[in-house]
C-alpha positions as CSV (number, residue, x, y, z in Angstrom):
1,M,55.5,147.5,71.5
2,Q,52.3,147.0,69.7
3,A,50.2,144.2,70.8
4,M,49.0,140.6,68.8
5,E,46.1,141.6,66.6
6,K,43.2,138.9,67.5
7,N,40.7,139.1,64.5
8,K,41.6,135.8,63.6
9,S,40.4,132.4,64.0
10,S,41.8,130.3,67.3
11,I,43.0,127.5,64.4
12,E,45.0,130.3,62.4
13,R,46.1,132.2,65.4
14,D,47.9,128.9,66.7
15,L,49.0,127.8,63.4
16,L,50.6,131.2,63.2
17,I,52.1,131.1,66.5
18,I,53.7,127.9,66.2
19,A,55.0,128.6,62.6
20,L,56.7,131.6,63.4
21,S,58.4,130.3,66.4
22,S,60.9,128.4,64.1
23,L,61.7,131.7,62.1
24,N,64.9,131.7,64.0
25,F,65.9,135.0,61.5
26,L,63.5,136.8,63.1
27,S,63.9,138.3,66.5
28,A,60.5,138.4,69.3
29,E,59.5,141.9,67.9
30,E,60.2,141.2,64.6
31,K,57.8,137.7,64.9
32,L,54.7,140.4,65.9
33,L,55.0,142.3,63.0
34,V,54.9,139.6,60.8
35,Y,52.2,137.8,62.9
36,N,50.4,140.9,62.5
37,S,50.3,141.6,59.0
38,T,49.9,138.1,58.5
39,D,46.6,136.2,58.2
40,T,46.8,132.8,57.9
41,L,49.6,130.1,57.6
42,E,49.2,129.8,53.9
43,M,49.8,133.5,53.1
44,L,52.6,132.7,55.7
45,S,54.1,130.6,53.7
46,K,53.8,132.1,50.3
47,M,55.9,134.9,52.0
48,S,59.6,135.9,50.3
49,I,62.7,137.1,52.1
50,S,61.9,140.6,50.1
51,D,58.3,140.3,51.6
52,F,59.6,140.0,55.3
53,E,62.4,142.6,54.5
54,S,59.2,144.7,53.8
55,I,57.9,143.7,57.0
56,I,60.5,144.5,59.7
57,Q,62.6,147.1,57.3
58,R,65.7,145.2,57.8
59,H,68.0,143.3,55.3
60,I,67.5,139.7,55.6
61,S,70.6,137.2,54.6
62,Q,68.8,133.7,55.2
63,K,66.6,131.8,53.4
64,W,63.2,129.7,54.0
65,N,61.3,127.3,52.8
66,G,57.5,128.3,53.0
67,D,56.1,124.8,52.2
68,T,58.6,122.8,54.8
69,V,57.6,125.1,57.3
70,L,53.7,124.9,56.6
71,K,53.8,120.9,57.1
72,R,55.9,121.1,59.4
73,T,53.3,123.3,61.3
74,L,50.9,121.5,60.5
75,I,52.6,118.3,62.4
76,S,53.2,119.9,65.1
77,R,49.5,121.3,65.8
78,K,48.8,117.9,66.2
79,I,51.4,117.1,68.5
80,L,50.3,119.7,71.0
81,S,46.5,118.4,70.4
82,S,47.5,115.3,71.2
83,F,49.5,115.7,74.2
84,N,47.9,119.0,76.1
85,I,50.6,120.7,75.5
86,K,49.6,124.6,75.6
87,Y,51.5,128.0,74.4
88,A,52.1,131.4,76.3
89,T,52.7,134.6,73.8
90,M,54.6,137.2,74.8
91,F,51.3,139.1,75.8
92,S,50.2,136.3,77.9
93,E,49.2,137.4,81.2
94,E,51.1,133.4,81.9
95,Y,54.4,134.5,80.1
96,P,56.9,134.8,83.0
97,E,57.2,138.5,83.3
98,N,61.2,138.3,84.1
99,L,61.5,136.9,80.4
100,R,60.0,139.8,79.3
101,N,62.6,142.2,80.3
102,I,65.8,140.2,78.5
103,P,67.4,141.4,75.2
104,D,66.3,138.3,73.1
105,L,62.7,137.4,74.7
106,P,61.3,134.4,73.5
107,F,58.0,135.2,71.1
108,V,56.4,132.1,72.3
109,L,56.7,129.5,75.2
110,F,55.6,125.6,74.9
111,Y,54.7,124.2,78.1
112,R,53.5,121.0,79.7
113,G,52.2,121.6,83.1
114,N,51.3,124.9,85.3
115,I,53.6,127.8,83.6
116,S,52.0,130.3,86.2
117,I,54.4,128.9,88.7
118,L,57.0,131.0,86.6
119,N,55.4,134.5,88.1
120,N,56.4,133.1,91.7
121,K,60.0,133.9,93.0
122,C,62.3,131.9,90.7
123,V,65.8,130.7,91.3
124,S,67.9,128.8,88.9
125,V,70.0,126.2,90.2
126,I,73.2,125.4,87.3
127,G,76.1,123.4,87.4
128,T,77.5,120.9,85.2
129,R,76.7,117.3,84.0
130,A,79.9,115.7,85.8
131,V,79.4,116.8,88.8
132,T,81.3,115.1,92.2
133,P,79.3,113.7,95.3
134,D,79.5,116.6,97.3
135,G,78.0,118.7,94.5
136,K,75.3,116.3,94.0
137,Q,74.0,116.4,97.7
138,A,74.6,120.5,97.5
139,A,72.0,120.7,94.8
140,F,69.6,117.9,96.0
141,D,69.8,120.1,99.5
142,F,69.8,123.4,98.2
143,G,66.6,122.5,95.7
144,K,64.5,120.7,98.7
145,N,64.6,123.7,100.8
146,A,64.5,126.4,98.3
147,A,61.2,124.5,97.5
148,N,60.0,124.1,100.9
149,D,60.9,127.8,101.3
150,G,58.2,129.2,98.5
151,W,60.8,129.1,95.3
152,T,60.3,127.7,91.9
153,V,63.3,125.6,91.3
154,V,64.7,126.3,87.9
155,G,67.1,124.1,86.1
156,G,68.0,122.1,82.5
157,L,66.7,119.0,82.8
158,S,70.1,118.0,82.9
159,E,72.3,115.0,83.8
160,G,73.9,116.3,87.1
161,V,73.9,119.5,89.3
162,E,70.5,120.4,87.3
163,Y,68.6,116.6,88.0
164,F,70.0,117.0,91.6
165,A,68.2,120.0,92.0
166,H,64.9,119.3,90.4
167,L,64.9,116.0,92.5
168,G,65.5,118.2,95.9
169,A,62.8,120.2,94.7
170,L,60.2,117.6,94.0
171,K,61.2,116.1,97.5
172,A,59.7,119.3,99.0
173,E,56.2,118.6,100.6
174,S,55.0,121.7,98.1
175,G,57.9,121.9,96.1
176,K,57.5,123.2,92.7
177,T,60.1,122.7,90.0
178,V,60.6,124.0,86.4
179,A,62.3,122.6,83.6
180,L,63.9,124.2,80.6
181,L,64.2,122.1,77.1
182,P,66.9,122.9,74.7
183,C,64.8,121.4,71.8
184,G,60.9,120.7,70.8
185,I,58.6,120.6,74.0
186,D,57.7,116.5,73.2
187,T,61.1,115.1,73.4
188,I,63.0,115.0,76.4
189,V,67.2,115.1,76.6
190,P,68.9,113.7,78.2
191,S,66.4,110.6,77.1
192,A,67.7,108.7,80.6
193,N,65.6,111.9,82.3
194,K,62.1,111.1,81.1
195,M,60.9,109.5,84.6
196,L,62.1,112.9,86.0
197,A,60.6,114.9,83.5
198,A,57.2,113.3,84.1
199,S,57.3,114.3,88.2
200,I,57.6,117.7,87.0
201,I,55.1,118.0,85.0
202,K,52.7,117.0,88.1
203,K,54.2,119.4,90.4
204,G,55.8,122.2,87.8
205,C,56.4,121.9,84.4
206,I,59.0,122.1,81.8
207,V,59.2,124.5,79.0
208,S,60.6,124.9,75.7
209,E,60.5,128.1,73.3
210,Y,60.6,125.2,70.1
211,Q,57.7,124.0,68.5
212,P,57.2,119.9,68.6
213,G,60.0,118.0,66.4
214,V,62.8,120.4,67.0
215,P,66.2,118.4,67.5
216,V,68.5,119.3,70.3
217,G,71.8,121.5,69.0
218,H,75.0,122.7,70.1
219,W,73.2,126.4,69.6
220,S,69.9,125.3,70.9
221,Y,72.1,125.0,74.5
222,A,73.2,128.1,75.2
223,Q,69.5,129.6,74.1
224,R,68.2,127.7,76.4
225,N,71.1,129.0,79.2
226,R,69.7,132.3,78.6
227,L,66.4,131.2,79.8
228,L,68.0,129.8,82.7
229,A,69.6,133.6,83.4
230,G,66.5,135.3,82.6
231,V,64.1,134.1,84.3
232,A,64.5,134.2,87.7
233,S,66.0,136.7,90.3
234,D,68.5,134.6,91.5
235,V,71.1,132.3,89.6
236,V,72.9,129.7,91.7
237,L,76.2,127.9,90.4
238,V,77.3,124.6,91.8
239,Q,80.1,123.6,90.4
240,A,81.4,124.2,87.0
241,P,84.7,124.0,84.9
242,T,85.5,126.7,82.6
243,G,84.2,126.2,79.5
244,S,80.8,124.7,80.7
245,G,77.9,125.9,79.3
246,S,77.0,127.0,83.2
247,L,79.5,129.6,83.3
248,T,78.3,130.9,79.9
249,T,74.2,131.2,81.9
250,A,76.6,132.9,85.1
251,N,77.8,135.5,82.9
252,L,74.5,136.0,81.0
253,T,72.9,136.6,84.9
254,E,75.2,139.5,85.7
255,E,74.4,141.1,82.1
256,Y,70.9,140.8,83.1
257,N,71.2,142.3,86.2
258,R,70.5,139.2,88.2
259,E,72.1,138.1,91.5
260,L,74.9,135.3,91.1
261,Y,76.0,132.9,93.5
262,I,78.5,130.5,93.7
263,M,78.6,127.5,96.2
264,K,81.8,126.5,97.8
265,T,81.3,123.0,95.9
266,A,82.9,124.7,93.3
267,F,85.6,124.9,95.4
268,S,86.1,121.3,96.8
269,P,89.4,119.6,95.6
270,K,87.6,116.7,94.1
271,A,86.0,118.6,91.8
272,I,89.1,118.9,89.6
273,E,88.2,115.2,89.1
274,V,84.9,115.6,87.5
275,N,86.4,115.7,84.0
276,G,89.0,113.3,84.4
277,I,89.6,110.0,81.9
278,K,90.4,106.7,83.0
279,K,94.4,107.4,83.6
280,N,95.0,104.0,83.1
281,M,94.0,103.8,79.4
282,M,96.6,107.2,78.5
283,S,100.1,107.7,78.9
284,K,101.7,109.1,81.5
285,K,102.7,112.0,79.5
286,D,98.9,112.3,78.0
287,N,97.8,111.9,82.0
288,K,100.1,115.1,82.8
289,K,98.4,116.8,80.1
290,E,95.6,116.6,80.9
291,D,95.3,116.9,84.6
292,E,97.2,120.7,83.5
293,K,94.3,120.8,81.4
294,K,91.6,120.8,83.9
295,K,94.3,122.4,86.8
296,K,93.6,125.9,84.6
297,K,89.8,125.2,84.0
298,M,89.4,125.0,87.9
299,K,92.0,128.0,88.6
300,N,89.8,130.2,86.6
301,I,86.5,129.5,88.5
302,C,88.9,131.6,91.3
303,N,89.6,134.5,88.9
304,F,85.6,134.3,88.4
305,V,85.4,134.7,91.8
306,L,87.8,137.4,92.8
307,D,87.7,139.6,89.6
308,D,83.7,139.7,89.4
309,G,82.9,139.8,93.2
310,I,80.5,136.6,93.5
311,P,79.8,135.7,96.9
312,V,80.5,132.4,97.8
313,I,77.3,130.8,99.9
314,D,77.7,127.6,101.7
315,D,74.1,126.1,100.9
316,Y,70.2,127.9,101.3
317,V,70.5,129.6,104.9
318,D,73.8,131.3,103.8
319,F,72.0,131.9,100.4
320,I,69.1,133.6,102.0
321,K,71.4,135.3,104.7
322,C,73.7,136.6,102.0
323,K,71.0,138.0,100.3
324,D,70.0,140.6,103.4
325,E,73.9,141.3,103.2
326,K,75.0,144.4,101.5
327,P,77.0,143.7,97.8
328,G,80.2,143.3,98.2
329,S,80.8,142.8,101.8
330,R,81.6,138.8,101.5
331,F,85.1,137.5,100.6
332,Y,85.9,134.0,100.1
333,D,89.5,133.7,100.4
334,V,90.5,131.0,97.7
335,S,94.3,130.4,98.0
336,E,93.9,127.3,99.4
337,F,92.3,126.1,97.3
338,E,94.5,127.7,94.2
339,Q,97.6,125.9,96.1
340,S,96.0,123.0,96.2
341,F,96.3,123.4,92.2
342,A,99.9,124.5,92.2
343,M,101.8,123.6,88.8
């Protein structure tokens, strides 16, 4: 892979990098080709799709509006300056090394705080937003103990499991934690976690591959999840029903050749209640259908463990113990859990 061409003014370099970050129809490698073939933001804004195709040597079916990108980029650069938001490109020294090895690596990461901690040993803690009380405690304790032991605890700043993992890491004496956002770096999602985000910036970092002003979208959560799987050497799933984005992250963890662990809290009988709705507002028939649907989701967690042989752990101490064991040496009996949801 070629390096980034450096014979540009710092202003034009910033503007081009910000603009290219928004071109979702280009891969990171293709953005690099365009960057090296373009001198200024104005030149980029006047390019046609055929110009892009000539540079990257493939067909592009998507349309684009250069004037819109130009205006948005100029606004974004002002926001970056106002909020002391920095960025690391795929060739920057501070760019997380683990992300260089995933298929769809980000061309640039915008950040607030100390991004270098993503080059320490990292563990991503993931799970459902509608977490049970034992899941909250498990996520908090794991985050705190891992941070006390020198790990950077990574999450998505989501409510539920990831919120408590971040909070636990912040409670550690010298804990470090990083939140990966599914939107522009200037926006905190969910907004209720703004105070948590402020604390994370002081003791860690918030990171996004999206320039300021980019709103959150359903597709951006899936994009963010690939970073949760890719940036860490280990991923711990605390609790999640089938269909959860956390299970998508778990599958990517295996695809990226990272180590995946599931905590026993995923098999808590109360876990089936996390997606429940107020039964007094439903008919008995609807209640039964909803219960059956939730039971199927939770039973699939069992299949995930049995079919893929993912190790099940109790807590952080057990996580460290498991890391030293031979692959496949653990067997977790899920029969009791399955029976509790017999249909």
